[in-house]
N, C-alpha and C positions, 0 to 999 in steps of 0.2 A: 504494501500502502503506501501510498504514499501524498504527502499533505500538498494542498489548493485550497486558498481560500477558505482558510478557521475549517476548513470538513478530511476528512480521507479517503481520501481516489484509491480505489484497485483495478491498476492501471490491468494488467488480464484483461479483468471484465471487462474496463469500459471499450479498447478495445475490440475484446468479441462482441457489445453492441453495438456500437459503432461501424462494424465490415458488419452487420446483420443489420445496419439499419432500423432498429429496436427507436434506441435511442432516439429519433428525433420525432416520433410521430405523437405529436399533443393529443390523439385525440385516443390513442393509450390514456388509461386511466391508470396508474403509474409515472405517469409523465412528470419530471420535475422539471423546466426552462432552467431551474437557477442552478441545480446539478449538473443540465447535461450542461450548462454554457461554461461552466465549472471545471468541470470531469474535461473536456476539449481544449479549454487554458493550461489544462493541466497537459495534456499529452504533447499538446503544443512548444510547453516550455521547456522536450528535452529537445533538444543536439541533433539527435542519430533518428531524432521522426521524421519521414519526408513528407511532406502535407499535399507533395500528389502526383505520390506512390500508389497504385492502385487496393484497392480489396482482392482477396478471396474470390471477390466475384465481378472482378473486374472494373467498380468502378472508382471511381475518383475520390477524394475528401470534397472538395467542393459541391461532387454529385451529388454527395449523399445527402450534403445539408442545403441543396439549390432550394430550397419551399420550404426552410424555416429559417426568415430571417434573419431573428438574435440571434443565430447558431454562425452563420453565412457570413454575417458581418463580423463576426469573431476570428473565423479561420480568414479574413481575408485579412486581417490587422496584422498577420505574418506575411513579412512581405518576401518569403519561399513562396508563394505562391504562384504557380505561373498563372499569369491570366491568360498568355498567348496560347496553353492550349486548350484543345475544346471541354467543356464542363460535360462529356460523351461522346463516346465521337459517333460523331458523324451529326451531333451538333451546336452551337452557338461556342463561341471562342467563352472563356472567363471573362477578360473584357470587356466584353458585352453586358453582362450579367453584371458585375460590378459598374459600372455607368448605368445600369440598371436600377439596382437598391441602393447606390448614394456612398463608396465606399469608396472617398474622394480619395484618401488617402495611400492608399490599393492600387487606385491609377495613377497620382503622382507616379509612383516608383516604375508602374509599368510604361508610362507616357519616356519618361530618362532613356530605357534600351530602344524602345516602340512607338516612331514618330507615329500622330495621331495619322499619317495617310496615307498609313498601309495598314488601316481599319477601314479596308473594303467589305468588308464580315455585317451581315445582316440580321435578326434574329428572323424565329418566324410572323410576325408583322413588318417585316420588313424594315423594320428599323434600325439603322447603322449607329456608330459608338457617337456620331456629331449627336443623331437625334435622340439618344439618354442622357446624353449629360446637357442638355439643357432644361433641364430640368433647374429650376428658381430658389431650391436652396444653396445649387452647386457653385463650390468659392468662384468667383466673378474672374481670376486668372490662372483659372485650371487651365485654359489654351490661347493665354494671350501668345505665346510665344509656337504654337505653334499651327493655329491659319495660315500663315502664311502661307507653310504646302503644300495647301488642299491646292485640289483642281477642281474646274468648277462643277465638275459630275459629280463629285461631293461633296461641293456645299453645296448641289442643288435637287438630290437624289429625293424621292416621293418616297414616302413609306406605302403602304398600301391602303392605307385612308388617303393615299391624295397627298400629305403633309410634310411640308420641305423641314430642314433643321430651323430657319426661320421664324415659321409660321409657329414653328414648336415652340417655340424660343420666347417667340411675341405672346402664345397662349399665356405660357407660364411666369410672367411677366421677369421674364429672365434677359434685364435692358443689354443687360452692360453684352450679355455676347450675342445678343441680336446686333447690337452697335457693329460687334468686330469685326460682324457675318460681315455687315451692308460694307464696313470696312474696306474689304478685298477684293472690292467691286468687281465680284465673278456671279454674282447672284442674277439668279436671270426671274423677271419679279410674274410669267405670265407661264413658268411655268404650272403652277398647281392655284385653278379656278377655288380650290376651296382657300387658299390665301391670302387668294387677292385683297377680300376685305379685310384682310390682317395687315397685310406687306406692301401695302401703297401708302 
């Protein structure tokens, strides 16, 4: 057993619970979110633990906790998590998921090694990395030094609802990012009829 947050964590049992994905089901009557977070934090404290390694079922930790936001955010605090990998084979990149849930510190680390212009992938709704970081709560300087590297197609790409990143930024009242995108001079204002009311 190992000490974590004032309580003892059975390391071996925790690993088995995480591998089976039972520890993260909030519908389970025995589910204890605080203990789940403490367990995950304790596991990540071990330098020999690889937070990108798949379990016996072939699922990486990020896939196991993807639907449990508090645990996902805890996992993404670990700078060793590789957001350039897909959540699961054939699925979206970890960077897209991190952007969607607002893991800003993890994204800053990601952008140091993976410039935003590499982020051409989209999720099942057609949202790119740029779409996701238009959230109102996103740090104003997150993309300050990266927008200049984007091309016209990336800045104007529409999701499946016909919304551009600029449209999303305006709807989310992320005025700083909207202004930064306008300053690139690469926006095509006619690309989305839905966005015209917001973008002109």
